[in-house]
N, C-alpha and C positions, 0 to 999 in steps of 0.2 A: 962341742967343737964348732967354732965359728968359721965359716968359709968366706974368704974375701971375695968381693965382687971385682971382676976384671972387666975392662972394656977393650974390645979389639975392633980396630978399624979395617974395613975391606972396601976396596974400589974395584968394581967389575969393569973390565975393558973388553971390547969397545963400548963406549957409551951409546947404546942402541935402545931406544925406547920401546920398540916392538918386542924385542928380545926380553927386556926387563919386565914388560907386561906379561909375557908368557911365563916368566919365572915366578912372578908374584902371584898370578892367578886372579880371577875375578874377586874384587873386593879384598885383595891381599890374603886370600884363603890359604895359599901355599905357605906364606910367611907365618901365618898364625899356626899351622900345623907344626912348623919347625919350632916355634916358641914353646908350644905346649909339650911337644915330645922331648925337647932338650932342656927345658926350664931356663930358657934365655929370653931376653927382650931384644927385639930387632927394631932399630930405627933407620929409615931410609930417606935419603934426599937424592933423587936422580939415581946415579949408579954408585953412590957412596953409602955404605952401610956401617952402623955402629952396632956392635953386638955386646950386650951386657949379660954377664953371668959369671959363674966360676970359671976359672982359667980352662979347665978341660972341656967343659960344655961350649964355651965361647969358640975355642979352637975347632971343635968338632962342627959347630954351626957354620964357621967360615968354610970349612971343607965341603960341607953339604951344599951351601950356596954356590960355591965354585963349580961343583959337579952338576947341579941343576941348571946353572947358567950355560954350561957347555951343552947340556941336553936341550936347552931352549933354542938352540940354533935350528934344529929341525922341526920342532913342533911345540904346540902349547902343552903344558905339563898337567897331568891329571893327579888327583889326590893319591891314586895308587902308585904312580911313578915317585911321588914324593916319599911315600912310606917306604918304598923299596930302597931308595937312597939313604933314608934314615936308618935302615937296618944294616 
């Protein structure tokens, strides 16, 4: 069975660099966790994300990024928080 690769575009608003830095983590460690766990590839330019993967995984990654972006209003995110959202 050959699974088609989908690309999903996501724009996180507001465009807040401090909040985006909390979301991504130091050296994008949080984004790497999402990529590894969901089997997707994340590409980011500012507050715009491209998510590459199968349709289900790309949609899930977009939901996870949105949830984590909301959580990043309050504080920097830890790896444990990212794992909890991924579950």
